[in-house]
Phi, psi and omega in degrees: 000321180294317180295318180297319180295321181293327181291340180277350182272127181298143175297157185296329183268003179276140179240127179296137181298143180287146181291157179287147180285145179284160180295318177300323179294318178296321179295318179297318179296318179296322179298317180289316186283329189238306189297322178297314179296319179296324178297318179293315180298317180297320178296315180295321179294321180295314181288330175294325179294329179279343180279158176303132184302127179061020170281173184299323181290323177299317179294321179298312181294320180295317178296319179297319178297320179296321178296319179297317178299319179297316179298319177299317180295318179298316182293320188272333185248311186279317182299319177298328179290324184273311186260343181094001182202155167263172183298311181295318180292323177295325182296320183259357176075052176225165179208150176269126180227168174283176180293342177270356180093002179279156176305144187292321181090158186300308187290323177294321177295321178296313178298324180296316179294323176294323180291341176297341174300326177293321176302322181283318183295331180276046178055034178067010180295326180300327179289334181269350184303326179299342182293332180234356177286142184298324180257014176054050183251147169274175175301322179298319178297320180296321184289317185258006175062055177236163174221163177243121184245157171285139178222177175293148180299159181286200181304158183299326185271016184296325179293321179295316179297319178298318178298318179297317180298316180296320179294316179298318179298316179296318179294322180295317178296316180297316180296320180297316179295319180296315179296319178300319179294313185293322186264307187280305184297314180295326176295317178297318178296320179296322178293318178299317179295320179297317180295319178295319180295315183288330176297322181277315188272330185307306180301321181294321180297315181294319178302313182292325182289327184266352183261135175205149178250149182298320185282342179236037189301310185295319177295318180294319179294319179296320178295320179298320180295327180289346180267003182244161174284165180299325181292325182269344187298321180298320179294321179294318180299320178297321179292321178294323178295322177296324178297315180295321180293329182275353183101119188284131173226134182303142184223127181227130181234151170215147181274128179262337174202152181204156179205137174283131182265146183278350182233112003287158183299149175291137174236171178300342183234010179207150179195158177235151185214142171259135182227135169262119186251145170230157180186190178217150183228137178133165179248343180268115181304334182270358183221044179277147178251134181275136186237140171227144179201156176237129183228154171245130186234132173259131181246147172228145180259116178231137181054035177076010182230137177282134180225157179283123178260340178191146178223122180241127179276116180271327177227112186300151181302134174250131184242133176224151173303144183302135178098350180255000000 
C-alpha cells in the first residue's frame, strides 16, 4: 500500500501540462496581433487607390502600409521567438507551442501563419474548428503540429503597450483619411469645378477675343489682350497688328459647339477645349461674309481668372457670302 501510494505522487521534476487556450482568448489575441494591423493596411490601401497612381501621395501610403505589414510580422513571428510571446498573446496569456510543449520557433510560426490561408479558404471553417476539436486546433495547427496553451501573462505593462498600439493605429487611419480628403478629394473637387468653369466660360472668352468692330477697334483689341496670358499676349498683339496693316473689317464670332478635351488632363489651373466657331465679317449689312472655323484653345487660370494660353486653328476659316 505504501509503495502504491508513493507511485501516485508526481516526481519532483515532472511538470503538469499547461491547459489549452480557449477560443475567445485566441480570438482576442488574433484581433490585437492581426486584425488591427489589417484594418490599418486596408485603410492605407484604400486611400492609396484614390491617390494618383505612382504620385508622391501614392508612394507615401504604400510605404506606410508596407511598414505596418513589417511591424505585424515582427510582432507575430520574431517577437515570440525572442521574448516568448506576441503582444496579443501576452495580453490574454496564451502561447503557440509544438505538440510536445516546446516553443514553436520562427519557421514553424511562419508556416502556421501561411497555413491559416487554408482556414480562410475553407469558408472560415478552419478558424472555428477549435470549438469542437479535442485539442482546440485550427487546420493550420493540424498541418504544422502546433497547439495553443494558456501561459502566464506577459509583462505588467502589456495592457499599456496594447492601448498605445490601438491609439496609434486609430490615429494612423484617421490621419490617412484626413490627408486623402484634404489632398485627393479636394483636388478632385477642384478639377470638377475647373471643368465646369471652363465649359461655361471658355466659349465666351474665345468669342470676345476674336470679335472686334471697326469703330471700337482699339478698345476691342485691348479687351482681347486682357483675356490672354502674358506668354500668349505677344502673339495676339502681332496678329492684331497684321489685321490693322491689312485693313480693318469688323469681325464677329460665336461658338456653336465646344468640348473640354481630356488630353492634357484638366487641372485646377489648366484645361484645353475644342470649339467649332461661326461668325460674320464685314461692315456692310448687305455684303456680310459667313465664317466657319475649328480651333483648339489652351486655358490657364491666373489671378483667379481663366485666360487663353494658346489658340491653334485646326480648320482655317471658310468665308461665303451670307445666305449661301
